[in-house]
C-alpha positions, 0 to 999 in steps of 0.5 A: 451491515452499511458502514459509512464515513463520511457518507461513504459506504466502507463495505462496498469500497472494500469489495471492489478493491479487493476484487482488484487486489485479487486479479492484479495478484493473479497476473502478475502472480502467473505472470512472475513465477517461473522468472523468480524460480530463476532469479532466487537461484542466482541472486545476490545477497545484499539485493532486495527487490526480486524481479525487480527493478528500481522505480524512476521517480514518479514511476508510480505516483500512486504508490504509497510506502508506510511505516506502522508503530515506528516498526514495521513497513508495508506499501499501498495506493492512494485512492482518493485525495486522503484514502490510502488501500493498503494490505489487513495485515499491516493496519490490523492490530496497529495504532499510528500509520506514517505515510510517505507520498512522492517518495524514491527513497525512506531513507532520505528525510529532505527528498524535493516532493516528498510528502509525510502525514501521520495517522491513526484511522486505519480499517480493516477488512471486518472478515480479514482472515488471518490464518488464510489472509482471506479478505487482506484489504483495509483502508488507512485514512489521511489526515490532510487532503493530498492535492495531485502531483507529478510527485503521487497522483490519484 
């Protein structure tokens, strides 16, 4: 079944990005597994970053932060001027999405370069399996197109 949204075949987008997420996850998981094991044994109780370092401003300009129903938080990637790719478990059952673009510190409300958009359009993958996390991919549509800049890029 072909699902069109504004002339875009959503199934094609899901298929493409499902493969991309799968490949990225496999490469990432292999690269950090051993490092994670060592880190977890010695980490500081107040640390929130696992096997990484704090990002620098504009280091990941396509990365977004997303608050769902003002209670949960997920990340995602800006893949078009008004589309965010995220995990299906972040969208399923949620009604509202607050998307942060160009933000480095979510808790700073007046952060320079930050754009915040609110939407209620989250499209979960139709074959998502929450038990196995199969097809754990979804799209969130931004209400306004964003202009690529140094703060957020496609």
